[in-house]
C-alpha positions in Angstrom: -0.1 0.1 -0.1 2.8 2.5 1.0 4.3 2.1 -2.6 1.0 2.6 -4.3 0.5 5.8 -2.1 3.9 7.1 -2.9 3.5 6.5 -6.5 -0.1 8.4 -6.4 1.6 11.2 -4.4 4.2 11.5 -7.0 1.7 12.2 -9.8 -0.6 14.3 -7.4 -3.8 13.6 -9.4 -7.2 15.4 -9.0 -9.2 12.4 -9.8 -8.3 8.7 -9.3 -10.0 5.7 -10.7 -9.5 2.3 -9.0 -10.5 -1.0 -10.6 -10.9 -4.1 -8.5 -10.0 -2.4 -5.3 -10.5 -4.4 -2.0 -13.0 -3.2 0.5 -12.1 -5.4 3.4 -11.1 -9.1 2.6 -8.3 -10.8 4.3 -6.1 -9.7 1.3 -6.2 -6.1 2.6 -6.2 -7.0 6.2 -9.9 -6.1 6.5 -9.2 -2.5 5.3 -11.1 -0.7 2.6 -8.3 0.3 0.3 -10.3 3.0 -1.5 -11.1 4.5 1.8 -7.6 4.3 3.2 -6.0 5.8 0.1 -8.6 8.6 0.1 -7.9 9.3 3.7 -4.1 9.7 3.1 -4.6 12.1 0.1 -7.4 14.0 1.7 -9.6 13.2 -1.2 -13.4 12.3 -1.2 -14.2 8.8 -2.4 -17.1 6.9 -4.0 -17.1 3.0 -3.8 -19.3 0.3 -5.0 -19.1 -3.4 -5.2 -18.5 -4.7 -8.8 -21.3 -7.1 -8.6 -25.0 -6.6 -8.5 -26.9 -7.7 -5.4 -28.4 -10.6 -7.3 -24.9 -11.8 -8.5 -23.7 -15.2 -7.3 -20.5 -13.4 -6.7 -21.9 -11.6 -3.8 -22.0 -14.9 -1.9 -18.3 -15.5 -2.3 -16.2 -14.2 0.6 -13.4 -12.7 -1.5 -15.3 -11.6 -4.6 -17.9 -9.8 -2.6 -15.2 -7.4 -1.3 -14.2 -6.4 -4.7 -15.3 -3.1 -6.0 -14.4 0.0 -8.1 -13.9 3.5 -6.7 -13.3 7.1 -7.8 -11.2 9.4 -5.4 -11.2 13.1 -6.0 -10.3 16.5 -4.5 -13.0 18.2 -6.7 -16.5 19.1 -5.5 -18.9 16.1 -6.3 -22.2 17.4 -7.7 -23.9 14.0 -7.8 -23.1 10.2 -8.0 -24.9 7.3 -9.5 -24.2 3.6 -9.6 -25.4 1.7 -12.8 -25.3 -2.0 -13.5 -25.3 -3.3 -17.0 -27.9 -5.7 -18.0 -25.4 -8.4 -19.3 -22.4 -10.0 -17.8 -21.0 -10.7 -14.3 -18.8 -7.5 -14.0 -21.7 -4.8 -14.5 -20.8 -1.9 -12.5 -20.4 1.7 -13.8 -19.8 4.4 -11.5 -21.0 7.9 -12.7 -19.7 10.9 -11.0 -20.7 14.4 -11.9 -18.2 17.3 -11.1 -18.6 21.0 -11.8 -17.5 20.9 -15.3 -17.5 17.4 -16.5 -18.8 13.9 -15.6 -16.7 10.7 -15.2 -17.7 7.2 -15.9 -15.5 4.4 -14.4 -16.1 1.0 -16.1 -14.9 -2.5 -16.1 -16.4 -4.5 -18.9 -17.0 -8.3 -19.3 -14.5 -10.8 -20.2 -17.1 -12.3 -22.7 -17.2 -10.7 -26.1 -21.0 -10.9 -26.5 -21.4 -9.3 -23.0 -19.0 -6.5 -23.9 -20.9 -5.8 -26.9 -24.3 -5.3 -25.1 -22.5 -3.4 -22.4 -21.0 -0.9 -24.8 -24.6 -0.2 -26.1 -25.8 0.5 -22.7 -22.7 2.7 -21.9 -23.4 4.6 -25.2 -26.9 5.4 -23.8 -25.5 6.7 -20.6 -23.1 8.8 -22.2 -25.6 10.4 -24.7 -27.8 11.3 -21.7 -25.1 13.4 -20.1 -25.3 17.1 -20.7 -21.7 17.9 -19.7 -18.5 16.9 -21.2 -17.4 13.3 -20.2 -14.4 11.1 -19.3 -15.1 7.4 -19.7 -12.2 5.4 -18.3 -11.5 1.9 -17.0 -10.7 -1.7 -18.1 -12.5 -2.5 -21.3 -11.2 -6.0 -21.6 -11.3 -5.7 -25.4 -9.5 -9.1 -26.0 -10.1 -9.0 -29.6 -8.6 -5.4 -30.1 -9.4 -1.9 -30.8 -12.0 -2.9 -33.3 -14.5 -3.8 -30.6 -14.6 -0.2 -29.8 -15.0 1.4 -33.2 -18.8 1.7 -33.1 -18.9 2.9 -29.6 -16.5 5.7 -30.3 -18.2 6.6 -33.6 -21.7 6.7 -31.9 -20.6 8.8 -29.0 -18.0 11.0 -30.6 -15.5 10.2 -27.9 -11.8 10.4 -28.5 -9.1 8.1 -27.3 -6.5 9.8 -25.1 -3.9 7.2 -25.9 -3.2 8.5 -29.4 -0.1 6.4 -29.6 -1.8 3.2 -28.8 0.5 2.5 -25.8 -0.1 -1.1 -24.3 -1.1 -1.3 -20.6 -1.4 -5.0 -20.1 0.4 -7.2 -18.6 2.3 -4.9 -16.4 5.3 -7.2 -16.4 5.7 -6.7 -20.2 2.8 -4.7 -21.7 1.8 -5.8 -25.1 -1.9 -4.8 -25.5 -4.4 -2.2 -24.7 -7.2 -3.2 -22.4 -7.3 0.0 -20.3 -8.7 3.4 -21.9 -9.5 7.0 -21.2 -11.9 8.3 -23.6 -13.0 12.0 -23.7 -15.4 14.5 -25.3 -14.0 16.6 -28.2 -14.3 19.8 -26.0 -11.7 18.2 -23.5 -8.1 18.8 -24.5 -5.6 16.2 -23.5 -2.3 18.0 -22.5 -0.3 14.9 -21.5 -0.9 11.1 -21.6 1.5 8.4 -20.0 1.5 4.8 -19.0 4.1 4.5 -16.2 5.9 1.3 -16.1 5.1 0.3 -12.5 4.0 -3.2 -11.2 1.5 -2.6 -8.5 -1.1 -4.7 -10.3 -1.4 -6.9 -13.3 -2.4 -3.7 -15.2 -0.2 -0.5 -15.6 -1.7 2.8 -14.6 -2.9 5.4 -17.0 -2.0 9.0 -16.2 -4.0 11.8 -18.2 -3.7 15.5 -17.8 -6.5 17.5 -19.5 -8.2 20.7 -19.9 -11.8 21.7 -20.4 -12.7 24.2 -23.1 -14.3 27.3 -21.7 
């Protein structure tokens, strides 16, 4: 945990998205990792279990402590938790800030489920009045072509314009993790630091909102 905190502190982000963070299993010594990191950084945090209340995963001791979280030092206007209609990994966190809205996702490992989930995500994005950031683990095991229709329909852009790989962290060779943004959000810098705190490397993005 200290190494992760030291790394996050070196980046000094305003917004942090955490995928598959532990909320209190034996792996984290019964501590909610999102809450602990937020406390150290003096950020607010929003956390939710990855699995819907009706999921079998909620009955399994380790899986039911896995969730996703957004941490931020910005004022939170509203928060919503959505669950896709298909797949086991269904959670979408929607966090509205003053000037834009963030969606944090973790898509299914199954191609058919991802296809349906992207349709649902498209609808969520199109209903949002503010500029959006859509980030997370998209699990596009068949490559970027899985995302072409979603990006065309939403008009979102990929912050990773050079196609840098993010997985696996020991020797990254493919893109599974993405940050997409509205056209009126300008990307100033994008990096994938080669650190190994997870099986995925982190994405670091600096951006501006058009006035």
